[in-house]
C-alpha positions as CSV (number, residue, x, y, z in Angstrom):
1,X,-70.7,18.2,-22.5
2,X,-71.3,15.5,-25.1
3,X,-71.7,11.9,-24.2
4,X,-68.4,11.2,-26.0
5,X,-66.5,13.7,-23.9
6,X,-68.2,12.5,-20.7
7,X,-67.3,8.9,-21.5
8,X,-63.7,9.8,-22.1
9,X,-63.5,11.8,-18.9
10,X,-65.1,9.0,-16.9
11,X,-62.7,6.5,-18.3
12,X,-59.7,8.7,-17.3
13,X,-61.1,9.4,-13.9
14,X,-61.7,5.7,-13.0
15,X,-58.1,4.9,-14.1
16,X,-56.6,7.8,-12.1
17,X,-58.6,7.1,-8.9
18,X,-58.8,3.3,-9.0
19,X,-56.0,2.2,-11.4
20,X,-58.6,0.2,-13.4
21,X,-58.6,0.4,-17.2
22,X,-62.1,0.3,-18.6
23,X,-63.1,-0.2,-22.2
24,X,-64.9,2.9,-23.5
25,X,-67.8,0.7,-24.6
26,X,-68.3,-0.3,-21.0
27,X,-68.4,3.3,-20.0
28,X,-71.0,4.1,-22.7
29,X,-73.2,1.2,-21.5
30,X,-72.9,2.4,-17.9
31,X,-74.0,5.9,-18.9
32,X,-77.0,4.5,-20.8
33,X,-77.9,2.3,-17.8
34,X,-77.7,5.2,-15.4
35,X,-80.3,7.0,-17.4
36,X,-82.7,4.0,-17.5
37,X,-81.8,2.6,-20.9
38,X,-81.1,-1.1,-21.5
39,X,-78.1,-0.3,-23.7
40,X,-76.2,2.5,-25.4
41,X,-77.9,1.6,-28.7
42,X,-81.3,2.1,-27.0
43,X,-80.1,5.6,-25.8
44,X,-79.0,6.5,-29.4
45,X,-82.3,5.3,-30.9
46,X,-84.3,7.2,-28.4
47,X,-82.3,10.3,-29.2
48,X,-82.6,9.9,-33.0
49,X,-86.3,9.1,-33.1
50,X,-87.5,11.4,-30.3
51,X,-90.5,13.5,-31.3
52,X,-91.0,16.8,-29.5
53,X,-88.6,18.4,-27.0
54,X,-85.4,16.5,-26.8
55,X,-84.6,15.0,-23.4
56,X,-81.2,16.3,-22.3
57,X,-79.0,14.0,-20.2
58,X,-77.9,15.6,-16.9
59,X,-74.2,14.8,-17.3
60,X,-73.3,17.6,-14.8
61,X,-75.2,15.6,-12.2
62,X,-73.2,12.5,-12.9
63,X,-69.8,14.3,-13.0
64,X,-70.4,15.8,-9.6
65,X,-71.1,12.3,-8.1
């Protein structure tokens, strides 16, 4: 699952369960924060300039929470 798909799914799930409409940008920032990044931009830079084996986000772990 891509980060884009996860963010969309999370946005829909929060709305369905809580009735709260979140901006997608807030969801992206929350995902980045959950993985220890200061911002979504930092997550993207880390992914673009990573040398060696790419670090995969464990989106499945977040979805099951």
